[in-house]
N, C-alpha and C positions, 0 to 999 in steps of 0.2 A: 643818358645811358644808351638810348637807341642810336644817337649820332655817333657815339664812340664805337659801338658795334658795327655800324655802317662803314665807318672809316677803316676798321680792322679788316672787314670782309673785302673792302675795296683794295686794301694793301695786299691781301692774300691773292686776290685775282691778278693784280699786277705782277706779283712774284711768280705766279703760275704761268703767266704769259711769257715772262722772261725765261723761265725754265724751259718752256717748249721751244722758244727761239734758240736757246743755247743747245738743246738736244738736237735740233735741226742742223745746227752748225757742226756738231759732233758727228752726225751721220754723214754730212757732206765731206768732212775730213777723212772719214773711214773709206769713202768711195774714191778718194783722190789717189792718183799714182804717187809713188814715193818721190818722184822728181818734179812734182807739180809745184808751181809757184803759189805762195799764199801772200796776200796783201792785206794790210790793216789800214783802215781809214782813220787818219788823225787830222782832225780839222778838215780842210779842203784838199789834203794831200793823201795819196795812197803810198804807203811804204811797204817794201818787201819785208816779210817776217819769216823767221825760221820755223819750219813745220813743227818741230818738237816744242818750241816755245808757244806757238799758237795753240797746240793741243793742250799743253799744261794750263794755259790761260783759261781756256774754255772749261776744262775740268775743275779748276779753282773756282770759277764763277758758279758752276753747277753746285759745288759743295757749299759755297756761301749761300746761294739761293735756297738750297734745301734746309740749311740751318735756320735761315730767316723765316721760311714757311713754317717750320716747327715752332719757332718762337712766337710768331703771329697767331698760329693755331692755339697755342697755350693761352695767349692773351684773349682770344675769342672765347675759349672755354671759361676763363675767369669771368669775363663780362657776362656770359650766359648764366653762369652760376649765381652771380650777383643779382641779375635780373630775376632769376627764379626765386631767390631768397626774398627779394623785395615783394614779388608777387604773392608769395606765401604769407608774408607779414601783412599785406593789405587784406588778403582773404580772412586771416585770423582776426584782424581789427574789425572788418565788416561783420563777421559773425558775432564778435563780442558786442558791437553796437546794436545789432539786431536783437540779441538776447536781452540787453539792458532795456531796449525800447519795449520789448514784449513784456518784460517784468514790470516796467513802469505803467503799462496800460492795462495790466491784469487787475481785475477787481480784488480789493483787499478783504 
């Protein structure tokens, strides 16, 4: 259970990093002149890209990343809830065992 939670937290951190990177790109686009050239790296080649297309691409990525963050946060919450439930079950079981042990050792 802990490894599952660690994996989910790691995934959320990666998504948040990507989100910050894309917000930085969005900020850079906003600062550019309207006639500025935008290039996209595809493999080893830089290709000129239409500004509106580049802006839409970044906005689409940000929307996708935000949805993924919400999805992963939901999974994290489910994993934490499961962990809390198991912890409660263990405490109840320990209490039950202690009560049985106390009852068994009590003089009759």
